[in-house]
PDB file with SEQRES, HELIX, SHEET and CRYST1 records, atoms N, CA, C and O in Angstrom:
SEQRES   1 A   62  MET LYS LYS ASN LYS GLN ALA THR PRO GLN TYR THR ARG          
SEQRES   2 A   62  ALA GLU LEU MET HIS HIS ALA GLU ALA LEU PHE ALA VAL          
SEQRES   3 A   62  LYS ALA GLU VAL LEU TYR GLY ALA LEU TYR GLU ALA ALA          
SEQRES   4 A   62  GLN GLU THR PHE SER ILE GLU GLU ALA LYS GLU ARG ILE          
SEQRES   5 A   62  ASN GLN PHE MET LYS ALA LYS VAL LYS GLY                      
HELIX    1 AA1 ARG A   13  HIS A   18  1                                   6    
HELIX    2 AA2 ALA A   20  LEU A   23  1                                   4    
HELIX    3 AA3 ALA A   28  LEU A   35  1                                   8    
HELIX    4 AA4 ILE A   45  LYS A   57  1                                  13    
CRYST1    1.000    1.000    1.000  90.00  90.00  90.00 P 1           1          
ATOM      1  N   MET A   1     -33.750   5.898   1.650  1.00  0.00           N  
ATOM      2  CA  MET A   1     -33.082   4.514   1.614  1.00  0.00           C  
ATOM      3  C   MET A   1     -31.593   4.664   1.606  1.00  0.00           C  
ATOM      4  O   MET A   1     -31.087   5.339   0.710  1.00  0.00           O  
ATOM      5  N   LYS A   2     -30.863   4.117   2.490  1.00  0.00           N  
ATOM      6  CA  LYS A   2     -29.506   4.141   2.611  1.00  0.00           C  
ATOM      7  C   LYS A   2     -28.780   3.105   1.862  1.00  0.00           C  
ATOM      8  O   LYS A   2     -29.201   1.952   1.770  1.00  0.00           O  
ATOM      9  N   LYS A   3     -27.621   3.545   1.296  1.00  0.00           N  
ATOM     10  CA  LYS A   3     -26.910   2.448   0.632  1.00  0.00           C  
ATOM     11  C   LYS A   3     -25.911   1.776   1.538  1.00  0.00           C  
ATOM     12  O   LYS A   3     -25.217   2.443   2.306  1.00  0.00           O  
ATOM     13  N   ASN A   4     -25.834   0.538   1.464  1.00  0.00           N  
ATOM     14  CA  ASN A   4     -24.871  -0.043   2.259  1.00  0.00           C  
ATOM     15  C   ASN A   4     -23.508  -0.125   1.728  1.00  0.00           C  
ATOM     16  O   ASN A   4     -23.268  -0.747   0.694  1.00  0.00           O  
ATOM     17  N   LYS A   5     -22.497   0.561   2.491  1.00  0.00           N  
ATOM     18  CA  LYS A   5     -21.163   0.639   1.951  1.00  0.00           C  
ATOM     19  C   LYS A   5     -20.432  -0.700   2.406  1.00  0.00           C  
ATOM     20  O   LYS A   5     -20.446  -1.033   3.591  1.00  0.00           O  
ATOM     21  N   GLN A   6     -19.828  -1.413   1.485  1.00  0.00           N  
ATOM     22  CA  GLN A   6     -19.097  -2.470   1.878  1.00  0.00           C  
ATOM     23  C   GLN A   6     -17.815  -2.055   2.344  1.00  0.00           C  
ATOM     24  O   GLN A   6     -17.246  -1.157   1.722  1.00  0.00           O  
ATOM     25  N   ALA A   7     -17.231  -2.606   3.412  1.00  0.00           N  
ATOM     26  CA  ALA A   7     -15.809  -2.212   3.870  1.00  0.00           C  
ATOM     27  C   ALA A   7     -14.724  -2.665   2.824  1.00  0.00           C  
ATOM     28  O   ALA A   7     -14.777  -3.766   2.276  1.00  0.00           O  
ATOM     29  N   THR A   8     -13.878  -1.870   2.620  1.00  0.00           N  
ATOM     30  CA  THR A   8     -12.841  -2.160   1.706  1.00  0.00           C  
ATOM     31  C   THR A   8     -11.910  -3.208   2.379  1.00  0.00           C  
ATOM     32  O   THR A   8     -11.425  -3.045   3.499  1.00  0.00           O  
ATOM     33  N   PRO A   9     -11.698  -4.321   1.578  1.00  0.00           N  
ATOM     34  CA  PRO A   9     -10.791  -5.391   2.090  1.00  0.00           C  
ATOM     35  C   PRO A   9      -9.465  -4.746   2.563  1.00  0.00           C  
ATOM     36  O   PRO A   9      -8.908  -3.813   1.985  1.00  0.00           O  
ATOM     37  N   GLN A  10      -9.042  -5.343   3.658  1.00  0.00           N  
ATOM     38  CA  GLN A  10      -7.686  -4.915   4.190  1.00  0.00           C  
ATOM     39  C   GLN A  10      -6.682  -6.213   4.181  1.00  0.00           C  
ATOM     40  O   GLN A  10      -7.069  -7.347   4.464  1.00  0.00           O  
ATOM     41  N   TYR A  11      -5.525  -5.928   3.867  1.00  0.00           N  
ATOM     42  CA  TYR A  11      -4.444  -6.878   3.760  1.00  0.00           C  
ATOM     43  C   TYR A  11      -3.263  -6.503   4.575  1.00  0.00           C  
ATOM     44  O   TYR A  11      -2.955  -5.318   4.702  1.00  0.00           O  
ATOM     45  N   THR A  12      -2.623  -7.410   5.104  1.00  0.00           N  
ATOM     46  CA  THR A  12      -1.396  -7.265   5.871  1.00  0.00           C  
ATOM     47  C   THR A  12      -0.240  -6.904   4.944  1.00  0.00           C  
ATOM     48  O   THR A  12      -0.264  -7.102   3.730  1.00  0.00           O  
ATOM     49  N   ARG A  13       0.823  -6.332   5.645  1.00  0.00           N  
ATOM     50  CA  ARG A  13       1.988  -5.955   4.916  1.00  0.00           C  
ATOM     51  C   ARG A  13       2.487  -7.226   4.109  1.00  0.00           C  
ATOM     52  O   ARG A  13       2.730  -7.194   2.903  1.00  0.00           O  
ATOM     53  N   ALA A  14       2.598  -8.229   4.826  1.00  0.00           N  
ATOM     54  CA  ALA A  14       3.258  -9.450   4.244  1.00  0.00           C  
ATOM     55  C   ALA A  14       2.455  -9.900   2.894  1.00  0.00           C  
ATOM     56  O   ALA A  14       3.051 -10.236   1.870  1.00  0.00           O  
ATOM     57  N   GLU A  15       1.096  -9.869   3.009  1.00  0.00           N  
ATOM     58  CA  GLU A  15       0.198 -10.372   1.939  1.00  0.00           C  
ATOM     59  C   GLU A  15       0.452  -9.330   0.687  1.00  0.00           C  
ATOM     60  O   GLU A  15       0.538  -9.751  -0.466  1.00  0.00           O  
ATOM     61  N   LEU A  16       0.547  -8.145   0.967  1.00  0.00           N  
ATOM     62  CA  LEU A  16       0.772  -7.031  -0.053  1.00  0.00           C  
ATOM     63  C   LEU A  16       2.106  -7.239  -0.612  1.00  0.00           C  
ATOM     64  O   LEU A  16       2.252  -7.210  -1.834  1.00  0.00           O  
ATOM     65  N   MET A  17       3.145  -7.458   0.212  1.00  0.00           N  
ATOM     66  CA  MET A  17       4.470  -7.568  -0.350  1.00  0.00           C  
ATOM     67  C   MET A  17       4.672  -8.869  -1.233  1.00  0.00           C  
ATOM     68  O   MET A  17       5.365  -8.888  -2.250  1.00  0.00           O  
ATOM     69  N   HIS A  18       4.009  -9.909  -0.740  1.00  0.00           N  
ATOM     70  CA  HIS A  18       4.026 -11.247  -1.517  1.00  0.00           C  
ATOM     71  C   HIS A  18       3.520 -10.949  -2.919  1.00  0.00           C  
ATOM     72  O   HIS A  18       4.063 -11.496  -3.878  1.00  0.00           O  
ATOM     73  N   HIS A  19       2.538 -10.137  -3.078  1.00  0.00           N  
ATOM     74  CA  HIS A  19       1.969  -9.893  -4.408  1.00  0.00           C  
ATOM     75  C   HIS A  19       2.262  -8.545  -5.115  1.00  0.00           C  
ATOM     76  O   HIS A  19       1.589  -8.137  -6.062  1.00  0.00           O  
ATOM     77  N   ALA A  20       3.309  -7.891  -4.586  1.00  0.00           N  
ATOM     78  CA  ALA A  20       3.651  -6.483  -4.982  1.00  0.00           C  
ATOM     79  C   ALA A  20       3.667  -6.252  -6.401  1.00  0.00           C  
ATOM     80  O   ALA A  20       3.137  -5.273  -6.927  1.00  0.00           O  
ATOM     81  N   GLU A  21       4.347  -7.263  -7.088  1.00  0.00           N  
ATOM     82  CA  GLU A  21       4.646  -7.101  -8.556  1.00  0.00           C  
ATOM     83  C   GLU A  21       3.338  -7.292  -9.369  1.00  0.00           C  
ATOM     84  O   GLU A  21       3.148  -6.656 -10.405  1.00  0.00           O  
ATOM     85  N   ALA A  22       2.425  -8.196  -8.869  1.00  0.00           N  
ATOM     86  CA  ALA A  22       1.264  -8.384  -9.641  1.00  0.00           C  
ATOM     87  C   ALA A  22       0.157  -7.262  -9.424  1.00  0.00           C  
ATOM     88  O   ALA A  22      -0.608  -6.907 -10.320  1.00  0.00           O  
ATOM     89  N   LEU A  23       0.158  -6.760  -8.175  1.00  0.00           N  
ATOM     90  CA  LEU A  23      -0.867  -5.735  -7.813  1.00  0.00           C  
ATOM     91  C   LEU A  23      -0.368  -4.426  -8.189  1.00  0.00           C  
ATOM     92  O   LEU A  23      -1.144  -3.632  -8.721  1.00  0.00           O  
ATOM     93  N   PHE A  24       0.954  -4.084  -7.952  1.00  0.00           N  
ATOM     94  CA  PHE A  24       1.324  -2.593  -8.084  1.00  0.00           C  
ATOM     95  C   PHE A  24       2.464  -2.463  -9.170  1.00  0.00           C  
ATOM     96  O   PHE A  24       2.892  -1.352  -9.483  1.00  0.00           O  
ATOM     97  N   ALA A  25       2.909  -3.542  -9.696  1.00  0.00           N  
ATOM     98  CA  ALA A  25       4.037  -3.483 -10.701  1.00  0.00           C  
ATOM     99  C   ALA A  25       5.334  -2.757 -10.157  1.00  0.00           C  
ATOM    100  O   ALA A  25       6.033  -1.981 -10.809  1.00  0.00           O  
ATOM    101  N   VAL A  26       5.531  -3.148  -8.839  1.00  0.00           N  
ATOM    102  CA  VAL A  26       6.745  -2.648  -8.226  1.00  0.00           C  
ATOM    103  C   VAL A  26       7.269  -3.841  -7.403  1.00  0.00           C  
ATOM    104  O   VAL A  26       6.525  -4.732  -6.994  1.00  0.00           O  
ATOM    105  N   LYS A  27       8.592  -3.802  -7.189  1.00  0.00           N  
ATOM    106  CA  LYS A  27       9.182  -4.881  -6.373  1.00  0.00           C  
ATOM    107  C   LYS A  27       8.729  -4.724  -4.838  1.00  0.00           C  
ATOM    108  O   LYS A  27       8.259  -3.684  -4.378  1.00  0.00           O  
ATOM    109  N   ALA A  28       8.931  -5.857  -4.146  1.00  0.00           N  
ATOM    110  CA  ALA A  28       8.529  -5.857  -2.710  1.00  0.00           C  
ATOM    111  C   ALA A  28       9.324  -4.757  -1.964  1.00  0.00           C  
ATOM    112  O   ALA A  28       8.810  -4.094  -1.063  1.00  0.00           O  
ATOM    113  N   GLU A  29      10.549  -4.600  -2.364  1.00  0.00           N  
ATOM    114  CA  GLU A  29      11.396  -3.558  -1.642  1.00  0.00           C  
ATOM    115  C   GLU A  29      10.764  -2.138  -1.677  1.00  0.00           C  
ATOM    116  O   GLU A  29      10.786  -1.400  -0.692  1.00  0.00           O  
ATOM    117  N   VAL A  30      10.210  -1.803  -2.839  1.00  0.00           N  
ATOM    118  CA  VAL A  30       9.510  -0.459  -2.949  1.00  0.00           C  
ATOM    119  C   VAL A  30       8.321  -0.369  -2.142  1.00  0.00           C  
ATOM    120  O   VAL A  30       8.082   0.669  -1.526  1.00  0.00           O  
ATOM    121  N   LEU A  31       7.532  -1.394  -2.090  1.00  0.00           N  
ATOM    122  CA  LEU A  31       6.409  -1.439  -1.228  1.00  0.00           C  
ATOM    123  C   LEU A  31       6.802  -1.351   0.238  1.00  0.00           C  
ATOM    124  O   LEU A  31       6.197  -0.613   1.015  1.00  0.00           O  
ATOM    125  N   TYR A  32       7.844  -2.131   0.610  1.00  0.00           N  
ATOM    126  CA  TYR A  32       8.381  -2.018   1.966  1.00  0.00           C  
ATOM    127  C   TYR A  32       8.720  -0.554   2.404  1.00  0.00           C  
ATOM    128  O   TYR A  32       8.393  -0.089   3.495  1.00  0.00           O  
ATOM    129  N   GLY A  33       9.429   0.139   1.411  1.00  0.00           N  
ATOM    130  CA  GLY A  33       9.751   1.543   1.694  1.00  0.00           C  
ATOM    131  C   GLY A  33       8.554   2.408   1.827  1.00  0.00           C  
ATOM    132  O   GLY A  33       8.503   3.311   2.661  1.00  0.00           O  
ATOM    133  N   ALA A  34       7.565   2.125   0.982  1.00  0.00           N  
ATOM    134  CA  ALA A  34       6.332   3.034   0.951  1.00  0.00           C  
ATOM    135  C   ALA A  34       5.529   2.785   2.283  1.00  0.00           C  
ATOM    136  O   ALA A  34       4.868   3.694   2.785  1.00  0.00           O  
ATOM    137  N   LEU A  35       5.597   1.627   2.799  1.00  0.00           N  
ATOM    138  CA  LEU A  35       4.690   1.311   4.173  1.00  0.00           C  
ATOM    139  C   LEU A  35       5.594   1.418   5.315  1.00  0.00           C  
ATOM    140  O   LEU A  35       5.131   1.180   6.431  1.00  0.00           O  
ATOM    141  N   TYR A  36       6.857   1.754   5.181  1.00  0.00           N  
ATOM    142  CA  TYR A  36       7.912   1.721   6.274  1.00  0.00           C  
ATOM    143  C   TYR A  36       7.416   2.569   7.549  1.00  0.00           C  
ATOM    144  O   TYR A  36       7.420   2.045   8.662  1.00  0.00           O  
ATOM    145  N   GLU A  37       6.998   3.868   7.358  1.00  0.00           N  
ATOM    146  CA  GLU A  37       6.646   4.559   8.569  1.00  0.00           C  
ATOM    147  C   GLU A  37       5.179   4.603   8.927  1.00  0.00           C  
ATOM    148  O   GLU A  37       4.771   5.341   9.824  1.00  0.00           O  
ATOM    149  N   ALA A  38       4.353   3.779   8.196  1.00  0.00           N  
ATOM    150  CA  ALA A  38       2.995   3.587   8.492  1.00  0.00           C  
ATOM    151  C   ALA A  38       2.747   2.934   9.821  1.00  0.00           C  
ATOM    152  O   ALA A  38       3.336   1.893  10.110  1.00  0.00           O  
ATOM    153  N   ALA A  39       1.897   3.507  10.640  1.00  0.00           N  
ATOM    154  CA  ALA A  39       1.564   2.921  11.951  1.00  0.00           C  
ATOM    155  C   ALA A  39       0.617   1.720  11.896  1.00  0.00           C  
ATOM    156  O   ALA A  39       0.643   0.841  12.757  1.00  0.00           O  
ATOM    157  N   GLN A  40      -0.168   1.714  10.914  1.00  0.00           N  
ATOM    158  CA  GLN A  40      -1.205   0.676  10.707  1.00  0.00           C  
ATOM    159  C   GLN A  40      -0.565  -0.621  10.302  1.00  0.00           C  
ATOM    160  O   GLN A  40       0.549  -0.620   9.777  1.00  0.00           O  
ATOM    161  N   GLU A  41      -1.234  -1.726  10.529  1.00  0.00           N  
ATOM    162  CA  GLU A  41      -0.756  -3.097  10.101  1.00  0.00           C  
ATOM    163  C   GLU A  41      -1.342  -3.604   8.896  1.00  0.00           C  
ATOM    164  O   GLU A  41      -0.747  -4.400   8.169  1.00  0.00           O  
ATOM    165  N   THR A  42      -2.640  -3.110   8.636  1.00  0.00           N  
ATOM    166  CA  THR A  42      -3.333  -3.564   7.336  1.00  0.00           C  
ATOM    167  C   THR A  42      -3.649  -2.300   6.520  1.00  0.00           C  
ATOM    168  O   THR A  42      -3.809  -1.187   7.022  1.00  0.00           O  
ATOM    169  N   PHE A  43      -3.720  -2.582   5.227  1.00  0.00           N  
ATOM    170  CA  PHE A  43      -4.094  -1.582   4.182  1.00  0.00           C  
ATOM    171  C   PHE A  43      -4.922  -2.050   3.173  1.00  0.00           C  
ATOM    172  O   PHE A  43      -4.882  -3.244   2.878  1.00  0.00           O  
ATOM    173  N   SER A  44      -5.689  -1.263   2.584  1.00  0.00           N  
ATOM    174  CA  SER A  44      -6.449  -1.602   1.338  1.00  0.00           C  
ATOM    175  C   SER A  44      -5.656  -1.436   0.177  1.00  0.00           C  
ATOM    176  O   SER A  44      -4.654  -0.732   0.306  1.00  0.00           O  
ATOM    177  N   ILE A  45      -5.910  -1.978  -1.023  1.00  0.00           N  
ATOM    178  CA  ILE A  45      -5.128  -1.926  -2.204  1.00  0.00           C  
ATOM    179  C   ILE A  45      -4.929  -0.449  -2.556  1.00  0.00           C  
ATOM    180  O   ILE A  45      -3.831  -0.036  -2.928  1.00  0.00           O  
ATOM    181  N   GLU A  46      -6.045   0.375  -2.429  1.00  0.00           N  
ATOM    182  CA  GLU A  46      -5.980   1.716  -2.768  1.00  0.00           C  
ATOM    183  C   GLU A  46      -5.023   2.597  -1.926  1.00  0.00           C  
ATOM    184  O   GLU A  46      -4.301   3.476  -2.398  1.00  0.00           O  
ATOM    185  N   GLU A  47      -5.111   2.238  -0.567  1.00  0.00           N  
ATOM    186  CA  GLU A  47      -4.182   2.925   0.386  1.00  0.00           C  
ATOM    187  C   GLU A  47      -2.776   2.599  -0.011  1.00  0.00           C  
ATOM    188  O   GLU A  47      -1.923   3.487  -0.023  1.00  0.00           O  
ATOM    189  N   ALA A  48      -2.512   1.425  -0.318  1.00  0.00           N  
ATOM    190  CA  ALA A  48      -1.091   0.870  -0.613  1.00  0.00           C  
ATOM    191  C   ALA A  48      -0.582   1.652  -1.970  1.00  0.00           C  
ATOM    192  O   ALA A  48       0.572   2.072  -2.062  1.00  0.00           O  
ATOM    193  N   LYS A  49      -1.547   1.801  -2.999  1.00  0.00           N  
ATOM    194  CA  LYS A  49      -1.220   2.403  -4.257  1.00  0.00           C  
ATOM    195  C   LYS A  49      -0.800   3.917  -3.951  1.00  0.00           C  
ATOM    196  O   LYS A  49       0.193   4.457  -4.438  1.00  0.00           O  
ATOM    197  N   GLU A  50      -1.673   4.499  -3.102  1.00  0.00           N  
ATOM    198  CA  GLU A  50      -1.441   5.917  -2.705  1.00  0.00           C  
ATOM    199  C   GLU A  50      -0.073   6.082  -2.087  1.00  0.00           C  
ATOM    200  O   GLU A  50       0.700   6.965  -2.458  1.00  0.00           O  
ATOM    201  N   ARG A  51       0.208   5.210  -1.136  1.00  0.00           N  
ATOM    202  CA  ARG A  51       1.663   5.263  -0.375  1.00  0.00           C  
ATOM    203  C   ARG A  51       2.664   5.101  -1.383  1.00  0.00           C  
ATOM    204  O   ARG A  51       3.583   5.919  -1.412  1.00  0.00           O  
ATOM    205  N   ILE A  52       2.620   4.083  -2.292  1.00  0.00           N  
ATOM    206  CA  ILE A  52       3.568   3.915  -3.347  1.00  0.00           C  
ATOM    207  C   ILE A  52       3.861   5.134  -4.148  1.00  0.00           C  
ATOM    208  O   ILE A  52       5.008   5.529  -4.357  1.00  0.00           O  
ATOM    209  N   ASN A  53       2.776   5.722  -4.594  1.00  0.00           N  
ATOM    210  CA  ASN A  53       2.893   6.867  -5.391  1.00  0.00           C  
ATOM    211  C   ASN A  53       3.542   8.065  -4.725  1.00  0.00           C  
ATOM    212  O   ASN A  53       4.262   8.813  -5.386  1.00  0.00           O  
ATOM    213  N   GLN A  54       3.303   8.275  -3.397  1.00  0.00           N  
ATOM    214  CA  GLN A  54       3.924   9.205  -2.575  1.00  0.00           C  
ATOM    215  C   GLN A  54       5.431   8.935  -2.474  1.00  0.00           C  
ATOM    216  O   GLN A  54       6.271   9.816  -2.658  1.00  0.00           O  
ATOM    217  N   PHE A  55       5.715   7.686  -2.175  1.00  0.00           N  
ATOM    218  CA  PHE A  55       7.031   7.184  -1.961  1.00  0.00           C  
ATOM    219  C   PHE A  55       7.921   7.372  -3.261  1.00  0.00           C  
ATOM    220  O   PHE A  55       9.078   7.787  -3.201  1.00  0.00           O  
ATOM    221  N   MET A  56       7.313   7.046  -4.377  1.00  0.00           N  
ATOM    222  CA  MET A  56       8.076   7.228  -5.604  1.00  0.00           C  
ATOM    223  C   MET A  56       8.370   8.704  -5.984  1.00  0.00           C  
ATOM    224  O   MET A  56       9.371   9.027  -6.624  1.00  0.00           O  
ATOM    225  N   LYS A  57       7.455   9.554  -5.557  1.00  0.00           N  
ATOM    226  CA  LYS A  57       7.637  11.032  -5.780  1.00  0.00           C  
ATOM    227  C   LYS A  57       8.560  11.670  -4.808  1.00  0.00           C  
ATOM    228  O   LYS A  57       9.053  12.762  -5.089  1.00  0.00           O  
ATOM    229  N   ALA A  58       8.834  11.074  -3.685  1.00  0.00           N  
ATOM    230  CA  ALA A  58       9.583  11.786  -2.649  1.00  0.00           C  
ATOM    231  C   ALA A  58      10.932  12.015  -3.068  1.00  0.00           C  
ATOM    232  O   ALA A  58      11.482  11.168  -3.772  1.00  0.00           O  
ATOM    233  N   LYS A  59      11.575  13.129  -2.697  1.00  0.00           N  
ATOM    234  CA  LYS A  59      12.859  13.428  -2.981  1.00  0.00           C  
ATOM    235  C   LYS A  59      13.789  12.766  -1.943  1.00  0.00           C  
ATOM    236  O   LYS A  59      13.467  12.691  -0.757  1.00  0.00           O  
ATOM    237  N   VAL A  60      14.920  12.301  -2.413  1.00  0.00           N  
ATOM    238  CA  VAL A  60      15.808  11.588  -1.719  1.00  0.00           C  
ATOM    239  C   VAL A  60      16.707  12.692  -0.848  1.00  0.00           C  
ATOM    240  O   VAL A  60      17.261  13.657  -1.375  1.00  0.00           O  
ATOM    241  N   LYS A  61      16.750  12.421   0.399  1.00  0.00           N  
ATOM    242  CA  LYS A  61      17.423  13.262   1.345  1.00  0.00           C  
ATOM    243  C   LYS A  61      18.995  12.928   1.356  1.00  0.00           C  
ATOM    244  O   LYS A  61      19.362  11.761   1.498  1.00  0.00           O  
ATOM    245  N   GLY A  62      19.865  13.922   1.213  1.00  0.00           N  
ATOM    246  CA  GLY A  62      21.234  13.580   1.165  1.00  0.00           C  
ATOM    247  C   GLY A  62      22.113  14.550   1.727  1.00  0.00           C  
ATOM    248  O   GLY A  62      23.327  14.351   1.738  1.00  0.00           O  
TER     249      GLY A  62                                                      
END                                                                             
């Protein structure tokens, strides 16, 4: 018996940025930076959280 995997909901950049503070406790500008180089147009909440974590840990080039 196979379990049916439900597809993770996907959200556009605009939707995520509009709710950045409520969902991720970061300003929209941080989310913008985290998603800046991503080729895809939609993201799950978990994907966005992972990108934010990577972005916040990245060293500043100077």
